[in-house]
C-alpha positions in Angstrom: 119.4 111.1 21.1 117.9 109.6 24.1 117.9 105.7 24.7 114.3 104.3 24.2 112.6 104.1 27.5 109.0 102.4 28.0 107.2 103.7 31.2 106.2 100.0 32.1 107.2 97.9 34.9 108.9 94.5 34.7 106.1 92.1 36.2 107.0 92.6 40.0 105.7 88.8 40.8 108.4 87.6 38.3 111.0 89.7 40.1 110.1 88.6 43.5 112.9 86.5 44.7 115.5 88.0 42.3 119.2 88.7 43.3 120.7 92.0 43.0 121.8 95.2 44.5 124.3 98.0 44.2 127.5 97.6 42.6 130.5 100.1 42.7 133.4 100.3 40.3 136.7 100.9 41.8 140.0 101.0 40.4 143.0 99.7 42.8 146.4 99.9 42.2 148.9 98.4 44.5 152.3 100.1 44.7 155.8 98.5 45.5 155.3 98.9 49.3 152.0 96.8 49.3 150.0 99.9 49.8 146.8 100.5 47.5 145.7 103.5 45.7 141.8 103.4 45.2 139.9 105.5 43.0 136.2 105.6 43.0 135.2 105.7 39.2 131.5 106.1 39.5 130.0 108.9 41.5 127.0 106.3 42.4 126.4 102.8 42.0 124.4 100.9 39.5 122.2 97.8 40.4 122.2 94.5 38.6 119.4 92.1 39.0 119.3 88.4 37.9 115.5 87.5 37.5 116.2 84.0 36.1 116.0 80.6 37.6 112.9 78.4 37.7 109.6 79.6 36.2 106.1 78.2 35.5 104.6 78.3 32.0 102.5 81.4 33.0 105.7 83.2 34.3 107.6 82.2 31.2 104.9 83.5 29.0 104.6 86.9 30.8 108.5 87.3 30.7 108.8 86.3 27.2 106.2 88.7 26.1 108.0 91.4 28.1 111.1 90.6 26.7 110.4 90.6 23.2 108.4 94.0 23.5 111.5 95.6 25.0 113.6 94.2 21.9 116.2 92.6 24.3 118.6 95.2 25.7 117.3 98.0 23.3 114.3 99.5 25.3 114.5 100.7 28.9 111.8 100.0 31.5 110.8 100.4 35.2 112.0 97.6 37.6 110.7 97.1 41.1 113.5 96.3 43.5 112.0 94.2 46.3 115.0 95.0 48.6 115.1 98.8 48.2 112.0 100.5 46.9 110.9 103.1 49.6 112.0 105.6 52.2 109.7 107.3 55.1 110.4 110.5 56.6 113.0 111.5 54.2 114.2 115.1 54.4 114.3 116.7 51.0 114.8 120.5 51.9 114.1 123.3 53.9 111.9 126.0 53.1 113.3 129.5 52.3 110.1 131.4 51.1 111.6 131.5 47.5 112.3 128.0 46.2 109.5 125.8 45.1 111.2 122.9 43.4 112.8 120.0 45.2 114.2 116.7 44.2 113.0 113.5 46.0 115.9 111.5 47.4 117.0 108.6 49.6 119.7 109.1 52.3 121.9 106.2 53.2 124.1 106.7 56.2 126.7 104.8 58.2 129.8 105.4 60.5 129.8 109.1 59.7 129.4 108.7 55.8 126.4 109.7 54.1 125.3 109.0 50.5 122.1 110.5 48.7 120.4 109.2 46.0 118.3 111.1 43.5 115.0 109.0 43.3 113.3 108.8 39.9 110.5 106.7 38.4 108.2 107.5 41.4 105.5 105.3 42.2 102.4 107.1 43.2 98.8 106.0 43.5 98.9 102.4 42.2 99.3 98.8 43.1 102.7 97.1 42.5 101.6 93.8 44.4 99.2 92.6 47.0 101.8 92.2 49.3 102.2 96.1 49.4 99.0 97.6 48.5 98.7 101.1 47.3 102.1 102.9 47.1 101.4 106.6 47.5 103.8 109.6 47.6 103.2 111.5 51.0 104.9 115.1 51.2 104.9 116.9 54.6 105.7 120.6 55.8 106.9 120.5 59.4 105.2 117.2 59.7 101.9 118.2 58.3 100.8 116.4 55.2 100.2 118.6 52.1 98.8 118.0 48.5 99.9 121.5 47.3 102.5 120.2 44.8 102.8 118.7 41.5 105.1 115.7 40.6 107.1 114.6 37.9 107.2 110.9 38.3 109.8 110.3 35.8 112.4 112.9 37.5 111.3 112.5 40.9 111.1 116.5 41.1 108.3 118.1 43.0 106.9 121.8 42.5 105.0 123.5 45.3 102.2 125.7 44.4 103.7 128.2 46.6 107.3 128.2 48.0 107.5 126.7 51.5 108.1 129.4 54.2 111.5 130.0 55.8 112.8 127.2 58.0 110.0 124.9 57.1 111.1 121.2 57.1 110.2 119.4 53.9 110.0 115.6 54.3 108.4 112.8 52.1 107.5 109.1 52.1 108.4 107.7 48.8 107.9 104.6 46.8 110.1 104.1 43.5 111.4 102.1 40.8 114.7 101.5 39.4 115.2 102.6 35.6 116.7 99.5 33.9 117.2 97.4 30.9 117.7 93.8 30.1 121.4 92.9 29.9 121.0 90.1 27.4 119.6 89.9 23.8 118.5 86.3 24.2 116.4 83.9 26.3 117.0 80.3 26.6 114.4 78.6 28.6 114.8 74.8 29.2 111.7 72.6 30.2 112.8 70.6 33.4 109.6 69.4 34.8 105.8 69.4 34.9 103.3 69.0 37.5 99.3 69.2 37.9 99.4 72.6 39.6 101.5 74.7 37.4 101.9 72.7 34.3 105.4 72.8 32.6 108.4 74.1 34.7 111.3 76.0 33.0 115.0 76.6 33.9 116.0 80.1 32.5 119.3 80.1 33.9 120.6 83.7 34.0 118.2 86.6 32.8 120.4 89.7 33.7 118.8 93.2 34.3 120.7 96.4 35.0 120.0 99.6 36.2 120.6 102.6 33.6 121.5 106.2 34.3 119.0 108.8 32.9 
C-alpha cells in the first residue's frame, strides 16, 4: 500500500531561508591497520530540511494549517528546495527512431565522477514565488523547442508524440519540487515578541522536513 501523498506544495515563502541539502548514508569500518572500509548504503542521497526558526503570526497560521492537513508525518507533499530546484540544457537522451519515452533528470559532475538524479514532481506552467515567476518545462530536439510530447508531472516522464529521429539530441530545461514529509508529529511555537508591522512573533525551534523516495 502506497504511503499517502498530497499534490500540494509546502508554502514556498515559509521555506525561503530554510537549511537543508543532500545527505548520504555511509558505513565506515576502521580495521586494525587504521585503514578504512567504506560502504555506500544508499544509492542516492535524501535531503533533510529545517523550516523552523522565527515566524510571524501569518506564517505560523499558514504553517499550522498545512501541518494539520498533512496529519504530521503521515501525508507526503511537494517541497520547493530554494537551493536546488532547476536545471537548464540537461541532456535526457538521444533519439533512435524507436524510443518515445524519456525520464527527466539532473546530472551532477565533478572530478570525473557523475551522478544522475531522476527528477519527479515537475513544476510546469505555474508560479512558485514572485522571485521566480513562471516555471515552465522546455524540451528541445537538437536545440529546437518542441511541444510534441506529454508530461507526467508526478514521475518526470515525458512521452513524445512520435519517436525522435536517430541521433537527435534531446535536452530540457526543468523546474522541480522534492517529494517530502514532515519529520515530526508536533509543532511547539513559542511567542517571543510583538511589533506593529507583523504583530506577534514566534520561535518554532526545529521543524524538520525530509525527502521521501517514491
